[in-house]
Each structure stands twice: as structure tokens, then as C-alpha cells.
C-alpha positions, -999 to +999 in steps of 0.1 A: +269-064+632+281-091+606+263-105+575+242-089+546+217-060+555+183-069+543+181-033+531+203-003+530+187+032+526+207+063+514+205+099+516+210+116+481+230+149+483+263+146+500+262+107+501+255+095+466+257+129+446+273+162+446+245+189+439+257+213+464+270+240+440+236+240+422+217+240+457+241+269+465+235+289+433+198+284+433+196+293+471+214+327+467+193+334+435+164+328+456+177+349+484+183+377+461+150+376+444+133+378+480+156+406+489+178+387+515+216+387+518+233+360+500+249+329+518+283+316+517+288+280+505+293+269+540+261+287+553+241+267+524+256+234+534+247+242+571+214+256+566+198+238+536+197+202+552+160+200+560+133+200+535+120+234+518+089+229+536+104+227+568+132+253+566+117+280+541+091+293+568+117+301+592+137+317+566+110+335+544+081+337+568+047+343+550+066+343+515+080+309+518+056+295+490+068+322+466+105+316+477+100+278+470+087+284+436+117+305+428+141+278+441+127+250+423+125+273+389+162+281+394+172+245+404+158+230+373+177+250+351+210+233+362+206+203+382+207+176+355+235+191+335+256+197+366+248+164+385+280+145+397+284+114+415+303+110+449+335+090+442+328+053+449+290+060+452+278+038+420+303+011+430+288+008+465+251+008+455+262-018+425+279-039+449+250-039+475+226-045+448+247-075+434+245-093+470+206-089+471+201-059+492+167-039+488+181-004+482+163+029+485+168+067+489+155+090+516+161+125+508+150+161+516+152+170+480+118+173+463+107+138+451+102+152+417+137+162+413+153+132+431+135+108+407+146+130+377+181+125+389+181+090+395+166+084+361+192+108+345+220+088+362+206+055+351+204+043+387+165+034+387+177-004+384+191+000+417+163+014+437+132-001+418+110+028+428+121+032+464+132+070+461+114+089+486+119+126+486+105+158+503+069+159+503+064+123+495+058+112+531+035+128+557+067+144+572+103+146+559+136+140+574+146+136+604+110+121+609+110+084+604+080+084+581+101+086+548+120+053+559+086+036+563+076+047+527+108+036+513+105+000+527+067-002+519+059-033+502+094-049+507+085-072+537+114-055+555+110-036+588+132-011+600+156-025+625+193-024+634+197-048+605+188-021+580+214+004+573+208+042+568+237+057+550+241+096+552+265+125+554+246+149+582+230+148+614+195+151+597+202+115+580+217+102+612+187+115+635+162+099+607+178+066+609+177+066+647+143+078+648+133+047+624+154+023+645+180+015+618+219+012+621+233+045+610+262+048+590+279+084+587+300+087+554+324+115+549+353+136+563+332+147+594+338+145+630+312+122+642+319+135+678+309+171+669+281+192+685+258+184+656+257+149+665+256+151+703+218+140+704+222+114+676+256+100+671+262+078+643+267+040+648+294+037+624+316+061+606+336+059+573+357+088+558+345+078+523+321+057+503+351+036+494+357+028+532+321+012+533+326-004+499+355-025+513+332-038+540+306-048+516+330-067+494+345-083+526+330-118+533+323-111+568+307-076+561+312-067+597+306-031+608 
């Protein structure tokens, strides 16, 4: 595909920002409070990709609402103070904004926390309110509803001209479900088992790899 995409939607955690250490700490404090064994960092990254309302019932059963409240309480103590951006992420969204792309975020982080983090980073100017988190749409990723909500009012419909950029199978599955062009970013094997049912259309090892394409006159991916 060549040319400027009318819209680009991003995942948040692991794609634009690195908040996994805070998620991991908050998750283990929640597990401890609920009487469960702690997870390794890799377990957290593997098991915490879905939204809490999708994942916690399977982990905590009928106590999942209590566990959710505990997690959010712990997360709010640290998330803004410890928030870090992914290398090249701000340059990438700035470049896309500069060429006139409609930008948005579709995340499985709670909408409240997502919007607080965007405001903290000063990124609201890029997304202009198109920040969709868990609970904002009828269903969360990998369902397509958050994509439709992120594009609502833009006059842009999901299509292969619209890029969906993420770092996990949940993102790629969501992009496919909505009919977008899916771009996997990160040092991840796109041929791995987790992508068997939803392989990415394109893979870049880093945000800077995608940035090089955006800065190219052809913008061919």
C-alpha cells in the first residue's frame, strides 16, 4: 500500500508507552490481596493483554469486581509518576499528525487511566479526544467496537487504508476484525503461535522502523 493513511489507530501499552512495570506491580499486589500466588513479569505480559472485565472473571471468579477495585487503586498510586514513552513513539505520532492523519488510540487499559496518561504526556493535541479504553465501547479488544468508536465522527470508515498499530495478538486481531491494515511493532516473531489465526499485514522491529516509512515520500508498506 502506498500513500498517506486517512487514519492511524494505536494500541497504548507496549506500543506508545511502557507501563508494564506498573501493571506488573499492581497485578501482583492484587493477586496477593486476593490470596493468589504472584506472577513473573513474563506471565503478566502474557496474561494481562485483555481488559480487566474480560480477564478478571476467569482469574478471580465471583470476586473479580473486588479484584478490579484493588488493581485500579494500586495502579493509580504509580502510573503517572512511572510512565515512560517507547523510543520513537512521540516522533512517530508527531510525524503522522503533521501529514494530516486522523490519530486515535484503542486500548484495553481503562478509559479513565488512558486519558489521564495522554494528558500527562501532553499528547491530547495529537488524538483530539479519540482515546478509547476498556469499558468505553460495548466490547473491548479484540472486538471491533472500540475501533468504530475511535473513528466516530471522523467521516472515516475502517478499511485497509486505515492502519492499526500494536504489539500483541490482541491488537492485530482487533485490527483484522475491524477490517484495518494491521501493523505489528516490536521485537516479536510475527510467525509465532499467538499470531496463527490473525497474522499481521506488516511487521516492524521498532517504532523507528515505521517512522522511516512515514517520513518517506512514498509511504509504502
